[in-house]
DRENRONU-26799 format. One line per 3 residues: for each residue z, y, x of N, C-alpha, C. Coordinates in nm, 2 decimals, always signed. Atoms other than C-alpha are relative to their C-alpha. Layout:
% DRENRONU-26799
Z Y X Z Y X Z Y X ~ ...;
***
This chain:
% DRENRONU-26799
-0.05 +0.11 -0.01 -1.67 -0.86 +0.05 +0.15 +0.00 -0.01 ~ -0.15 -0.01 +0.01 -1.31 -0.73 +0.03 +0.04 -0.01 -0.14 ~ -0.05 +0.02 +0.15 -1.32 -0.72 -0.35 -0.04 -0.13 -0.05;
+0.04 +0.14 +0.06 -1.49 -1.07 -0.38 +0.08 -0.11 +0.05 ~ -0.07 +0.11 -0.06 -1.31 -1.30 -0.14 +0.15 +0.04 +0.03 ~ -0.13 -0.03 +0.00 -0.96 -1.20 -0.22 +0.10 -0.12 +0.02;
-0.10 +0.11 -0.03 -0.80 -1.55 -0.20 +0.02 -0.03 +0.13 ~ +0.00 +0.03 -0.13 -0.88 -1.60 +0.16 -0.06 +0.10 +0.08 ~ +0.07 -0.09 -0.09 -0.97 -1.27 +0.33 -0.02 -0.02 +0.13;
+0.02 +0.03 -0.12 -0.91 -1.40 +0.66 -0.11 -0.08 +0.04 ~ +0.12 +0.10 -0.03 -1.21 -1.65 +0.63 -0.12 +0.08 +0.02 ~ +0.13 -0.08 +0.02 -1.45 -1.36 +0.58 +0.00 +0.10 +0.12;
+0.02 -0.08 -0.10 -1.57 -1.18 +0.89 -0.10 +0.11 -0.02 ~ +0.11 -0.10 +0.02 -1.81 -0.88 +0.94 -0.12 -0.06 +0.01 ~ +0.14 +0.05 -0.01 -2.10 -1.09 +1.02 -0.03 -0.07 -0.15;
+0.03 +0.06 +0.12 -2.06 -1.29 +0.70 -0.02 +0.11 -0.11 ~ +0.00 -0.11 +0.10 -2.01 -0.96 +0.50 -0.14 +0.07 +0.02 ~ +0.13 -0.05 -0.02 -2.34 -0.82 +0.66 -0.10 -0.10 -0.06;
+0.09 +0.10 +0.06 -2.53 -1.15 +0.57 +0.00 +0.00 -0.14 ~ +0.00 -0.01 +0.15 -2.41 -1.12 +0.21 -0.06 +0.13 -0.04 ~ +0.07 -0.12 +0.03 -2.53 -0.76 +0.21 -0.16 -0.02 +0.00;
+0.13 +0.03 -0.01 -2.87 -0.86 +0.33 -0.06 -0.08 -0.11 ~ +0.04 +0.08 +0.12 -2.89 -1.13 +0.06 -0.01 +0.08 -0.13 ~ +0.01 -0.08 +0.12 -2.80 -0.89 -0.21 -0.12 +0.10 +0.00;
+0.13 -0.09 +0.00 -3.08 -0.65 -0.09 -0.11 -0.07 -0.02 ~ +0.12 +0.08 +0.01 -3.33 -0.92 -0.06 -0.01 -0.04 -0.16 ~ +0.00 +0.03 +0.14 -3.24 -1.05 -0.42 -0.04 +0.12 -0.09;
+0.03 -0.11 +0.08 -3.25 -0.70 -0.56 -0.15 +0.04 +0.01 ~ +0.14 -0.02 -0.03 -3.60 -0.64 -0.41 -0.08 -0.11 -0.09 ~ +0.07 +0.10 +0.07 -3.72 -0.97 -0.56 +0.01 +0.02 -0.16;
-0.02 -0.03 +0.14 -3.57 -0.87 -0.89 -0.08 +0.11 -0.06 ~ +0.09 -0.12 +0.03 -3.74 -0.54 -0.90 -0.15 -0.03 +0.00 ~ +0.14 +0.03 +0.00 -4.07 -0.68 -0.81 -0.03 -0.08 -0.12;
+0.02 +0.07 +0.13 -4.04 -0.92 -1.10 +0.00 +0.08 -0.13 ~ +0.01 -0.10 +0.12 -3.96 -0.63 -1.34 -0.12 +0.08 +0.00 ~ +0.13 -0.07 +0.00 -4.28 -0.46 -1.22 -0.11 -0.09 -0.05;
+0.10 +0.11 +0.03 -4.49 -0.78 -1.26 +0.06 -0.11 -0.07 ~ -0.06 +0.09 +0.08 -4.31 -0.96 -1.53 -0.09 -0.13 -0.04 ~ +0.10 +0.12 +0.05 -4.62 -1.19 -1.61 -0.03 -0.09 +0.11;
+0.02 +0.08 -0.11 -4.63 -1.33 -1.26 +0.08 -0.12 +0.00 ~ -0.09 +0.13 +0.01 -4.51 -1.69 -1.31 +0.09 -0.04 +0.11 ~ -0.06 +0.05 -0.12 -4.44 -1.76 -0.96 +0.12 +0.09 +0.03;
-0.10 -0.10 -0.03 -4.24 -1.44 -0.90 +0.12 +0.00 -0.10 ~ -0.11 +0.01 +0.11 -4.05 -1.50 -1.24 +0.09 -0.13 +0.03 ~ -0.07 +0.11 -0.03 -3.95 -1.84 -1.13 +0.09 +0.02 +0.13;
-0.07 -0.03 -0.10 -3.84 -1.72 -0.80 +0.12 +0.09 -0.02 ~ -0.11 -0.10 +0.03 -3.63 -1.44 -0.95 +0.09 -0.08 -0.09 ~ -0.10 +0.07 +0.07 -3.47 -1.69 -1.20 +0.09 -0.09 +0.11;
-0.06 +0.07 -0.10 -3.39 -1.90 -0.89 +0.11 +0.08 +0.08 ~ -0.10 -0.07 -0.07 -3.20 -1.62 -0.74 +0.12 +0.02 -0.08 ~ -0.12 +0.00 +0.09 -2.97 -1.59 -1.04 +0.07 -0.13 +0.00;
-0.07 +0.13 +0.00 -2.91 -1.97 -1.03 +0.09 -0.01 +0.14 ~ -0.07 +0.00 -0.13 -2.82 -1.93 -0.65 +0.13 +0.08 +0.01 ~ -0.13 -0.10 +0.02 -2.58 -1.63 -0.72 +0.10 -0.07 -0.08;
-0.10 +0.07 +0.07 -2.41 -1.83 -0.98 +0.06 -0.12 +0.06 ~ -0.06 +0.10 -0.08 -2.37 -2.14 -0.76 +0.08 +0.05 +0.10 ~ -0.08 -0.05 -0.12 -2.24 -1.93 -0.48 +0.13 +0.05 -0.05;
-0.13 -0.06 +0.05 -1.98 -1.75 -0.68 +0.10 -0.11 -0.05 ~ -0.07 +0.10 +0.05 -1.87 -2.06 -0.86 +0.06 -0.08 +0.11 ~ -0.04 +0.08 -0.10 -1.85 -2.26 -0.54 +0.13 +0.07 +0.08;
-0.09 -0.08 -0.06 -1.64 -1.98 -0.37 +0.14 -0.01 -0.08 ~ -0.11 +0.00 +0.10 -1.40 -1.98 -0.67 +0.06 -0.14 -0.01 ~ -0.06 +0.13 +0.04 -1.36 -2.36 -0.74 -0.01 -0.11 +0.11;
+0.00 +0.10 -0.12 -1.46 -2.55 -0.42 +0.07 +0.06 +0.11 ~ -0.06 -0.04 -0.13 -1.38 -2.34 -0.13 +0.13 +0.10 +0.00 ~ -0.13 -0.08 +0.02 -1.10 -2.12 -0.29 +0.01 +0.11 +0.08;
+0.01 -0.13 -0.06 -1.20 -1.81 -0.11 +0.01 +0.11 -0.09 ~ +0.00 -0.11 +0.08 -1.24 -1.60 -0.41 +0.09 -0.04 -0.13 ~ -0.08 +0.03 +0.12 -1.01 -1.56 -0.71 -0.07 +0.07 -0.12;
+0.07 -0.05 +0.12 -1.12 -1.50 -1.07 +0.04 +0.13 -0.03 ~ -0.02 -0.15 +0.03 -1.09 -1.11 -1.05 -0.12 +0.05 -0.06 ~ +0.13 -0.07 +0.04 -1.32 -0.85 -1.18 -0.10 +0.01 +0.10;
+0.11 +0.00 -0.12 -1.50 -0.85 -0.84 -0.08 -0.12 -0.01 ~ +0.07 +0.12 +0.01 -1.60 -1.21 -0.91 -0.06 -0.02 -0.13 ~ +0.03 +0.01 +0.13 -1.61 -1.20 -1.28 -0.15 +0.08 -0.03;
+0.12 -0.08 +0.02 -1.88 -0.93 -1.28 -0.13 -0.07 +0.04 ~ +0.12 +0.08 -0.04 -2.14 -1.12 -1.08 -0.03 -0.12 -0.07 ~ +0.01 +0.13 +0.07 -2.07 -1.44 -1.26 -0.07 +0.03 -0.14;
+0.04 -0.05 +0.12 -2.13 -1.26 -1.59 -0.15 +0.04 +0.00 ~ +0.13 -0.06 -0.02 -2.44 -1.08 -1.47 -0.12 -0.13 +0.03 ~ +0.09 +0.13 -0.04 -2.60 -1.42 -1.32 -0.01 -0.09 -0.13;
+0.01 +0.08 +0.13 -2.51 -1.60 -1.65 -0.09 +0.04 -0.10 ~ +0.07 -0.06 +0.11 -2.65 -1.37 -1.89 -0.14 +0.03 +0.05 ~ +0.13 -0.03 -0.04 -2.96 -1.30 -1.67 -0.08 -0.14 +0.00;
+0.06 +0.14 +0.01 -3.03 -1.68 -1.65 -0.04 -0.03 -0.14 ~ +0.04 +0.02 +0.13 -3.01 -1.70 -2.02 -0.11 +0.09 -0.05 ~ +0.12 -0.10 +0.03 -3.23 -1.40 -2.08 -0.13 -0.04 +0.06;
+0.13 +0.05 -0.07 -3.49 -1.53 -1.83 -0.05 -0.12 -0.05 ~ +0.04 +0.12 +0.06 -3.49 -1.87 -1.98 -0.05 +0.02 -0.15 ~ +0.05 -0.05 +0.13 -3.55 -1.72 -2.32 -0.14 +0.07 +0.03;
+0.13 -0.07 -0.04 -3.83 -1.49 -2.16 -0.11 -0.10 +0.04 ~ +0.11 +0.10 -0.08 -3.99 -1.79 -1.98 -0.06 -0.08 -0.12 ~ +0.08 +0.04 +0.10 -4.07 -1.93 -2.33 -0.11 +0.08 -0.04;
+0.10 -0.10 +0.03 -4.26 -1.62 -2.41 -0.11 +0.01 +0.09 ~ +0.10 +0.00 -0.10 -4.43 -1.63 -2.09 -0.10 -0.13 -0.01 ~ +0.09 +0.11 +0.02 -4.55 -1.99 -2.15 -0.09 +0.01 -0.12;
+0.07 -0.02 +0.12 -4.66 -1.90 -2.51 -0.13 +0.09 +0.05 ~ +0.11 -0.10 -0.03 -4.86 -1.61 -2.36 -0.10 -0.05 +0.09 ~ +0.08 +0.07 -0.09 -5.02 -1.82 -2.09 -0.09 -0.10 -0.08;
+0.07 +0.09 +0.07 -5.13 -2.08 -2.35 -0.11 +0.08 -0.09 ~ +0.11 -0.07 +0.09 -5.29 -1.81 -2.58 -0.10 +0.06 +0.08 ~ +0.10 -0.05 -0.09 -5.48 -1.67 -2.29 -0.09 -0.10 +0.04;
+0.10 +0.13 -0.02 -5.62 -2.01 -2.21 -0.08 -0.03 -0.12 ~ +0.09 +0.03 +0.12 -5.73 -2.06 -2.57 -0.11 +0.11 -0.02 ~ +0.10 -0.10 +0.01 -5.90 -1.72 -2.55 -0.13 -0.02 +0.08;
+0.09 +0.04 -0.11 -6.09 -1.83 -2.23 -0.10 -0.09 -0.06 ~ +0.07 +0.12 +0.04 -6.20 -2.15 -2.39 -0.08 +0.03 -0.13;
***
């Protein structure tokens, strides 16, 4: 939290830092599970949603709440979330095509 919320560090307390740590752990577990079972559409969508949440969180901290500045500590998660969203949206098309081809094989 000390490297992220550099614009207003007085607004960040230990409780918020721990909550952010738990969120990071939870999202990483979801993302690892998706990597293991990439064809699980529900898990894929949940994982994609975690990246949208992360992107929205960091953008709001920079541009709405002004608690974070555009430093490397914020730019790195913004880039990871953005590129991951892009990659997952591209992958989603292949997931849909695969589901359609499996439905045709069943019929």
